[in-house]
C-alpha positions in Angstrom: 91.2 -274.1 5.7 88.4 -273.3 3.4 86.4 -271.7 6.4 89.3 -269.5 7.4 89.3 -268.4 3.7 85.8 -267.7 3.7 86.3 -265.9 6.9 89.3 -263.4 5.7 87.1 -262.6 2.3 84.2 -261.7 4.0 86.5 -259.2 6.4 87.9 -257.8 3.3 84.9 -257.3 1.7 83.7 -255.5 5.0 87.0 -253.2 5.0 86.4 -252.7 1.4 82.8 -251.6 1.8 83.5 -249.3 4.6 86.3 -247.7 2.5 83.8 -247.2 0.1 81.4 -245.4 2.7 84.4 -243.6 3.8 85.3 -242.1 0.4 81.7 -241.5 -0.3 81.4 -239.2 2.8 84.7 -237.5 2.5 84.0 -236.9 -1.1 80.4 -235.3 -0.1 82.1 -233.1 2.8 84.6 -232.1 0.3 81.9 -231.1 -2.1 80.0 -229.3 0.4 82.8 -227.6 1.4 84.0 -226.5 -2.1 80.2 -225.3 -2.8 80.1 -223.3 0.6 83.4 -221.6 -0.8 82.0 -220.8 -4.3 78.8 -219.8 -2.4 80.7 -217.2 0.1 83.5 -216.1 -2.5 80.4 -214.3 -4.8 77.7 -212.2 -4.1 74.6 -214.0 -4.4 71.2 -212.1 -4.3 68.3 -214.1 -3.0 65.9 -214.8 -5.9 62.3 -215.3 -6.0 61.0 -217.9 -8.2 57.5 -218.4 -9.4 56.2 -221.7 -10.7 53.6 -220.0 -13.4 51.4 -223.5 -13.9 51.1 -223.9 -10.2 47.9 -222.2 -10.0 46.5 -223.7 -13.2 47.7 -227.4 -11.9 46.0 -226.8 -8.6 42.7 -225.9 -10.3 43.0 -228.7 -12.5 43.7 -230.8 -9.6 40.7 -229.6 -7.6 38.3 -230.2 -10.4 39.4 -233.5 -10.7 38.8 -234.0 -7.0 34.9 -232.3 -7.5 34.2 -234.5 -10.6 35.3 -237.5 -8.3 33.2 -236.4 -5.5 36.1 -236.4 -3.2 36.3 -234.3 0.0 33.0 -232.6 -1.3 31.3 -230.6 1.3 28.4 -228.9 -0.2 25.7 -230.1 -2.5 23.4 -227.3 -4.4 19.9 -228.0 -5.2 18.3 -226.0 -7.8 14.7 -225.4 -8.8 14.6 -228.3 -11.0 16.1 -230.6 -8.1 19.2 -231.3 -9.9 22.3 -231.4 -7.8 25.7 -229.2 -8.1 28.5 -230.4 -5.9 31.6 -228.1 -4.7 34.3 -227.3 -2.0 33.1 -224.7 0.0 36.6 -223.1 0.6 37.0 -222.9 -3.1 33.8 -221.5 -3.5 34.2 -218.9 -0.7 37.7 -218.1 -2.5 35.7 -217.2 -5.7 32.4 -215.3 -4.9 31.6 -213.1 -2.4 27.8 -214.6 -2.5 29.5 -217.8 -1.0 31.8 -215.9 1.3 28.6 -214.4 2.9 26.8 -217.5 3.0 28.9 -219.6 4.5 30.3 -217.5 7.0 27.4 -215.5 8.1 24.2 -217.6 7.3 22.7 -221.1 8.4 23.9 -222.7 5.2 27.4 -223.0 7.0 26.9 -225.8 8.5 24.6 -227.3 6.0 25.8 -230.0 3.6 22.5 -229.6 1.2 22.1 -225.9 0.1 18.7 -225.0 -1.8 19.2 -221.9 -4.3 16.1 -220.5 -5.9 17.6 -217.9 -8.0 19.5 -220.4 -10.4 18.9 -222.2 -13.1 21.0 -225.7 -12.2 22.4 -225.3 -16.1 23.6 -221.9 -15.4 24.5 -222.9 -11.8 26.9 -225.7 -13.0 28.5 -223.1 -15.7 29.3 -220.9 -13.2 30.7 -223.4 -10.7 32.5 -224.9 -13.4 34.0 -221.3 -14.2 35.0 -221.3 -10.6 37.2 -224.2 -11.0 38.5 -223.6 -14.5 38.4 -220.1 -15.2 36.6 -220.7 -18.4 32.9 -219.7 -19.5 31.0 -220.5 -22.7 28.8 -217.5 -23.2 26.1 -218.1 -26.0 23.0 -215.9 -27.3 20.8 -218.4 -25.7 22.1 -218.0 -22.3 23.6 -214.6 -22.1 20.9 -212.9 -20.3 20.0 -215.4 -17.7 24.0 -216.1 -17.3 24.6 -212.1 -16.8 21.7 -212.2 -14.2 23.4 -215.1 -12.5 26.8 -213.4 -12.4 25.4 -210.5 -10.5 23.8 -212.7 -8.1 27.2 -214.7 -7.4 29.1 -211.4 -7.9 31.6 -213.1 -10.5 32.9 -209.6 -11.8 34.5 -211.5 -15.0 31.8 -213.2 -16.0 29.6 -210.2 -15.9 31.8 -208.3 -17.8 32.1 -210.8 -20.7 28.5 -211.1 -21.0 28.3 -207.3 -21.2 31.3 -207.6 -24.0 29.3 -210.1 -25.8 25.9 -208.0 -25.6 27.8 -205.0 -26.9 28.6 -207.0 -29.9 25.0 -207.6 -31.0 23.6 -204.3 -30.3 21.3 -203.4 -33.4 18.7 -200.6 -33.4 15.8 -203.1 -32.6 17.5 -204.3 -29.3 19.4 -201.6 -28.0 16.6 -199.8 -26.1 16.1 -203.4 -24.4 19.5 -204.0 -23.5 20.1 -200.5 -22.1 17.2 -201.0 -19.6 18.8 -204.5 -19.1 22.0 -203.0 -18.1 20.8 -200.4 -16.3 18.4 -202.9 -14.2 21.7 -205.1 -13.4 24.1 -202.1 -12.7 26.3 -203.2 -15.8 27.8 -199.4 -16.2 30.3 -200.4 -19.5 27.2 -202.0 -21.2 24.6 -199.2 -20.1 27.4 -196.5 -21.5 28.0 -198.5 -24.8 24.1 -199.2 -25.1 23.6 -195.3 -24.7 26.2 -194.1 -26.9 24.7 -196.6 -29.8 21.2 -195.1 -29.5 22.8 -191.4 -29.8 25.1 -192.8 -33.0 21.8 -194.5 -34.5 18.9 -192.3 -33.4 17.0 -192.2 -36.5 17.0 -196.1 -37.1 16.4 -196.5 -33.3 13.4 -194.4 -33.4 11.6 -196.5 -36.3 11.6 -199.3 -33.7 8.2 -200.3 -31.7 10.7 -200.1 -28.3 11.1 -196.3 -29.2 7.3 -195.6 -29.0 7.6 -197.4 -25.6 10.0 -195.1 -24.0 9.1 -193.2 -20.6 9.0 -189.6 -21.0 12.0 -189.2 -18.6 14.0 -191.8 -20.8 12.8 -189.6 -24.2 14.0 -185.9 -22.1 17.0 -187.7 -21.4 17.8 -188.8 -25.2 16.6 -185.3 -26.9 18.5 -183.1 -24.3 21.6 -184.8 -25.2 23.9 -182.7 -27.3 25.7 -185.7 -29.1 22.8 -187.1 -30.9 23.6 -188.3 -34.2 20.8 -186.4 -36.6 21.5 -184.6 -39.9 18.8 -181.8 -39.2 17.0 -181.0 -36.0 13.5 -181.4 -37.8 14.1 -184.7 -37.7 14.1 -185.2 -33.9 10.9 -182.9 -33.7 9.4 -185.7 -36.1 10.4 -188.3 -34.0 8.9 -186.6 -30.8 5.6 -185.9 -32.3 5.6 -189.7 -33.5 5.9 -190.7 -29.9 3.1 -188.4 -28.5 0.6 -189.3 -31.3 1.7 -193.1 -30.1 -0.5 -192.5 -26.9 -1.8 -189.1 -27.2 -4.3 -188.5 -24.6 -1.7 -189.7 -21.6 1.4 -188.3 -23.6 0.0 -185.1 -24.9 0.4 -183.5 -21.2 4.6 -184.0 -21.7 4.7 -182.2 -25.1 5.9 -178.8 -23.3 8.7 -180.9 -21.6 9.8 -182.7 -24.7 9.8 -179.3 -26.6 12.0 -177.3 -24.0 14.9 -179.9 -25.1 14.5 -179.4 -29.1 16.4 -177.2 -30.9 13.7 -175.2 -32.8 15.8 -171.9 -33.1 18.5 -173.6 -35.2 15.4 -174.5 -38.1 15.5 -172.6 -40.9 12.3 -170.2 -41.3 10.7 -172.6 -43.9 11.0 -175.5 -41.9 9.6 -173.4 -38.9 6.5 -172.4 -41.0 6.2 -176.1 -41.6 6.2 -176.7 -37.7 3.7 -173.8 -37.3 1.2 -176.3 -39.0 1.2 -178.9 -36.2 -1.9 -178.9 -34.4 -0.2 -180.6 -31.5 2.1 -177.2 -31.1 -0.3 -174.5 -32.0 -2.9 -175.6 -29.6 -0.4 -175.5 -26.6 0.4 -171.8 -25.4 3.9 -173.2 -24.0 4.9 -175.0 -26.9 3.4 -172.1 -29.2 6.0 -169.9 -27.4 9.0 -172.0 -28.4 7.9 -171.4 -31.9 8.0 -167.9 -31.5 11.0 -168.1 -29.7 12.8 -169.6 -32.7 11.4 -167.1 -35.2 13.0 -164.3 -33.1 16.3 -166.0 -32.7 16.1 -166.6 -36.3 15.5 -162.9 -37.0 18.2 -161.8 -34.6 20.9 -163.8 -36.3 19.9 -162.7 -39.6 20.6 -159.0 -38.5 24.1 -159.9 -36.5 25.1 -163.5 -37.6 26.7 -163.9 -34.1 24.4 -164.8 -31.3 25.9 -166.4 -28.1 23.4 -169.2 -27.6 21.6 -168.7 -23.9 19.6 -171.8 -24.2 19.9 -175.3 -24.7 17.6 -174.9 -27.5 20.0 -172.8 -29.4 22.9 -174.7 -28.9 23.8 -177.2 -32.0 24.3 -180.5 -31.6 27.5 -182.6 -32.2 26.7 -185.2 -35.1 28.0 -188.3 -33.9 31.8 -189.6 -34.2 34.7 -187.3 -32.9 32.9 -184.6 -31.2 35.7 -182.2 -32.3 37.7 -181.4 -35.4 40.1 -178.9 -36.9 39.5 -176.2 -39.1 42.9 -175.7 -40.6 43.7 -172.6 -42.7 45.8 -172.8 -45.8 47.7 -170.7 -48.4 47.6 -171.4 -52.4 50.7 -170.6 -54.1 48.3 -169.7 -57.3 45.3 -168.1 -55.4 44.8 -165.1 -53.0 42.4 -166.4 -51.4 43.0 -168.5 -48.2 41.6 -171.8 -48.2 40.3 -174.1 -45.1 39.8 -177.5 -44.5 37.9 -179.4 -41.9 40.5 -182.2 -40.4 39.6 -185.4 -38.0 43.2 -186.5 -36.6 41.4 -189.6 -35.7 40.3 -190.7 -38.7 42.6 -188.8 -40.9 39.8 -187.5 -43.0 39.7 -183.9 -44.8 37.2 -182.3 -46.5 37.1 -178.8 -48.1 35.9 -175.9 -45.6 34.2 -172.3 -47.0 37.2 -170.1 -47.9 38.0 -166.8 -47.0 38.2 -163.8 -49.9 41.5 -162.1 -48.6 44.5 -163.7 -47.4 44.8 -163.7 -43.5 48.1 -165.5 -43.2 48.7 -162.6 -40.3 45.4 -162.5 -38.7 44.5 -163.8 -35.4 42.5 -167.0 -35.5 40.1 -168.0 -32.5 36.9 -169.5 -32.0 34.4 -169.2 -29.1 32.3 -172.0 -28.2 33.9 -174.5 -30.3 31.1 -173.0 -32.9 32.1 -169.5 -34.0 35.4 -168.8 -35.9 37.0 -165.6 -35.8 39.6 -164.3 -38.5 40.9 -160.9 -36.8 42.7 -158.3 -38.7 45.8 -159.9 -40.6 44.7 -157.9 -43.9 46.9 -155.6 -45.7 46.4 -152.1 -46.3 43.2 -150.1 -44.7 41.1 -153.2 -44.4 43.3 -154.7 -41.7 40.7 -153.7 -39.3 38.1 -156.1 -40.7 36.9 -159.0 -39.1 35.6 -162.5 -40.9 33.0 -165.0 -39.0 32.3 -168.7 -39.8 29.4 -170.4 -37.9 30.3 -173.9 -38.2 27.0 -175.1 -36.7 25.1 -173.4 -40.2 23.8 -175.8 -42.7 25.5 -173.8 -45.3 28.6 -172.2 -43.5 30.2 -169.1 -45.2 32.2 -166.5 -43.9 30.8 -163.0 -43.2 31.9 -159.4 -42.0 31.8 -158.7 -38.7 32.1 -155.3 -36.7 35.3 -153.8 -37.4 38.0 -153.2 -34.9 38.9 -149.6 -33.5 42.6 -150.1 -34.6 44.1 -151.8 -37.8 46.3 -154.8 -36.7 48.4 -157.6 -38.5 50.6 -159.7 -36.7 48.5 -159.6 -33.9 47.4 -162.2 -31.2 43.7 -162.9 -30.2 42.8 -165.3 -27.2 38.8 -165.8 -26.0 38.2 -164.9 -22.1 34.6 -165.3 -21.1 33.2 -165.3 -24.8 35.0 -162.2 -25.2 37.5 -161.6 -28.5 40.5 -159.6 -27.4 42.7 -158.4 -30.4 46.5 -157.9 -28.7 49.3 -155.8 -30.0 50.5 -156.4 -34.0 51.4 -153.6 -36.4 49.1 -150.7 -37.5 51.2 -150.4 -40.9 54.9 -149.8 -39.6 53.9 -148.7 -36.2 54.5 -151.4 -33.4 51.3 -151.5 -31.0 50.8 -152.2 -27.3 47.1 -151.4 -27.3 44.5 -154.4 -26.8 40.6 -154.1 -27.5 37.7 -156.4 -26.8 34.8 -157.5 -28.8 31.8 -158.1 -26.9 29.4 -160.4 -28.6 26.4 -159.0 -26.6 26.7 -155.7 -27.4 28.4 -156.3 -30.8 30.9 -153.7 -30.1 34.8 -153.3 -30.0 36.2 -151.6 -26.7 39.6 -150.2 -25.6 41.0 -151.9 -22.4 44.5 -151.3 -20.8 47.3 -151.7 -22.8 50.3 -154.1 -22.3 53.2 -152.6 -20.9 55.2 -153.3 -23.9 54.6 -153.1 -27.8 54.2 -156.5 -29.4 54.2 -157.5 -32.9 54.2 -161.4 -33.9 52.8 -162.0 -30.2 51.6 -165.3 -28.8 48.3 -165.2 -26.4 47.1 -168.1 -24.2 44.3 -168.1 -21.7 44.5 -169.9 -18.4 42.6 -169.8 -15.5 40.7 -166.5 -16.5 43.9 -164.8 -17.3 45.0 -163.9 -20.9 48.5 -164.2 -21.1 51.0 -162.7 -24.0 54.0 -164.4 -24.7 57.4 -163.1 -26.4 57.1 -160.9 -29.7 58.7 -158.2 -31.0 59.3 -154.9 -30.1 62.0 -153.4 -32.2 64.1 -156.1 -30.5 62.7 -160.0 -29.9 61.4 -160.4 -26.7 61.3 -163.3 -24.0 59.1 -161.3 -21.3 55.6 -162.8 -20.5 52.7 -160.8 -19.0 49.0 -161.5 -18.3 45.7 -159.7 -18.4 43.2 -159.4 -15.2 40.0 -158.6 -16.9 38.2 -158.2 -13.2 40.8 -155.4 -12.3 41.7 -154.4 -16.0 45.4 -154.7 -15.5 48.4 -156.1 -16.9 50.9 -158.1 -14.8 54.3 -159.4 -15.6 55.7 -163.1 -14.7 58.9 -165.1 -15.3 60.4 -164.4 -18.5 61.2 -167.4 -20.9 64.6 -169.1 -21.6 64.7 -167.8 -25.0 63.9 -164.8 -27.2 60.4 -165.6 -29.3 59.0 -163.8 -31.7 56.0 -165.4 -33.3 55.7 -168.6 -31.3 52.8 -170.8 -31.2 51.1 -170.7 -27.5 48.8 -173.3 -26.4 46.9 -174.2 -23.1 46.6 -177.9 -22.1 45.8 -179.3 -18.6 46.5 -175.7 -16.7 50.0 -175.5 -18.6 51.0 -172.8 -20.9 53.2 -174.0 -24.0 55.2 -171.6 -26.1 56.8 -173.2 -28.9 59.1 -172.7 -31.8 59.3 -168.9 -33.3 62.3 -166.7 -34.5 65.3 -164.8 -32.4 67.5 -164.5 -35.3 67.1 -168.0 -36.3 64.0 -170.5 -36.6 63.3 -172.2 -33.4 62.4 -176.0 -32.7 62.4 -175.7 -29.1 59.6 -175.5 -26.4 58.9 -174.7 -23.0 56.2 -174.8 -20.6 54.6 -172.2 -17.6 52.9 -173.9 -14.7 51.4 -171.2 -12.8 51.8 -172.8 -9.5 55.9 -172.9 -10.2 56.0 -169.5 -11.5 58.8 -170.5 -14.1 59.2 -171.7 -17.6 60.7 -175.3 -18.1 61.9 -176.7 -21.3 60.4 -179.6 -23.1 61.7 -182.1 -25.9 62.1 -180.1 -29.2 60.2 -180.7 -32.3 61.1 -182.0 -35.5 61.2 -178.6 -37.4 61.8 -175.4 -36.6 58.5 -173.3 -36.9 57.4 -169.6 -37.1 54.0 -168.2 -36.3 52.5 -172.0 -36.4 48.9 -172.6 -35.2 48.7 -174.4 -31.9 45.5 -176.4 -30.6 44.7 -179.4 -28.2 42.5 -181.8 -29.1 41.7 -185.5 -27.0 44.9 -184.6 -24.6 47.3 -184.1 -27.4 48.9 -180.6 -28.5 48.8 -180.0 -32.2 51.0 -177.6 -33.7 50.2 -176.5 -37.4 52.1 -175.4 -40.0 54.1 -172.3 -39.4 56.9 -170.6 -41.7 60.4 -171.4 -42.1 62.4 -168.7 -44.5 59.0 -167.2 -45.5 57.8 -170.7 -46.6 54.7 -172.3 -45.0 55.3 -175.4 -43.1 53.1 -178.4 -44.8 53.3 -180.5 -41.3 51.5 -180.8 -38.3 53.8 -182.1 -34.9 51.9 -183.7 -32.2 53.0 -183.5 -28.6 51.9 -186.1 -26.1 52.5 -184.8 -22.4 52.2 -188.4 -21.3 55.2 -189.9 -23.4 56.6 -186.1 -23.7 57.4 -187.0 -27.3 56.4 -185.4 -30.7 55.4 -187.1 -33.7 54.9 -185.6 -37.1 52.4 -185.8 -40.1 52.4 -184.6 -43.5 49.2 -182.9 -44.9 49.8 -180.7 -47.3 48.4 -181.1 -51.0 49.8 -180.1 -53.9 50.4 -176.3 -53.9 48.5 -175.6 -50.6 50.5 -174.8 -47.5 49.2 -174.9 -43.9 49.3 -171.6 -41.5 46.9 -172.4 -38.8 44.0 -173.7 -37.0 41.4 -173.8 -34.4 39.4 -176.7 -32.7 35.8 -176.4 -33.6 32.4 -179.1 -33.0 32.1 -181.4 -35.9 30.0 -180.1 -38.7 26.7 -181.9 -39.4 27.7 -182.4 -43.3 31.4 -183.7 -42.3 31.8 -187.5 -42.1 
């Protein structure tokens, strides 16, 4: 009986277990069917998942395998006999040098590879970097590490070594670092060390490395326009010192060096001191350079304005930002127009020479970023007058130039092939369509072909060797545009703007003509652009403020709209347009009682910091 009960119980358990399994199977099948129904009833886009820690974990595991010498198939033997181990496949993936070694050379089938070029400590550091992505750079190892990284073609290590060296540039080592960068083709380090040498020229010239420069390197340095020196005689002193350091061999190079010195920019009293230097006076070619300098000074004293024809007559840029804005201001209490140097990068402002007459309706322009002209714009008979400021002068001041042939205010001006064009405006109450050109070589104004229509408060821009006149007023507001071709002495119409604009600010940047603000019965904050290739005008974002007759300049890839008027009051702000983001930002720049009405971009004056 007992055995019978046990048998019955076992059979019961068996049936019970089978029922549970069947229930699980049924439930599982039911869940799967339900899930399928859910997935098919809704749109489910394929999704790519990325394990961001995957690569790091693989590298950690590979490094662990290497440390335990698991599956390592190469051992490098350095010069000092020490061995560095690794996996060929990892090294090949990280370095073109190893890829070539294990693909094309006999080392492909070797377990031991001798490397003569590298110290074992540095080799270990670089192999560790391949497995970890980390590298420790110190002043003790940076030089040999960069050399080794160049050999193994590990670009990241190369770049961080160069970045490390850049931080430690100083006048005593910059020449050596430049030579080192040049040798190892570190273009970034080479560029930064060259810039450092130019920026700290006088300090570098005191170092022993300066006296060891080759004649080619010295010529390259002193011929640069952006060597930062307060006065050119300082460069001359350094050159003479270099020559005298090894006079017998270097005296031969002196004429070649003098060819790149700006002797004509020296004051006459400094030139007379130069005459007393025997090295120069005893060399006929050098002596001719001194005579050229005296001749240039004499010419400048007679004409004030002479376009440099040689490198010796071109002023250097004195470090920092290469260009600044010369802003024109009007005072509420003074009849004079004041000016300021303004660097948009550093936000520094400094007083510049003022003009005796108020020239709010003058045309403002600049030739070669050096010679600034204020053309016309003075009430009464003096509206023919022209004033010049040479920003390269040690003591810059406004001087009178040759008067125009026609009195003009509310005119537009543009510079084309180093000639100034005075366009339209008013002669008293008479609207003008006439145009005249100032040729600096002959120091005269001459009439050219007139525009098709009278234009006062006209905007002018120069694009693709053509002079564009934009909008204006001819008894009515204008939206017409025409251009002057100096080779044919003709005017030709182009597409009209979308809006009538009197007193629009006009600028040119990256092959595009900008027409900004103006007045057509109401003051405008709108702006539009013209691409000659498209042949039509397109609107861009509005400015924050309406502006009538603002100044417009381009600098560092940005368009600056300076001052202007609203309801006869000068605007005291500058708006900046970024063509990449297509947005405007605004800065307030005025000082108490001073209003901005225009500006031009000029080379940084040597005394401006």
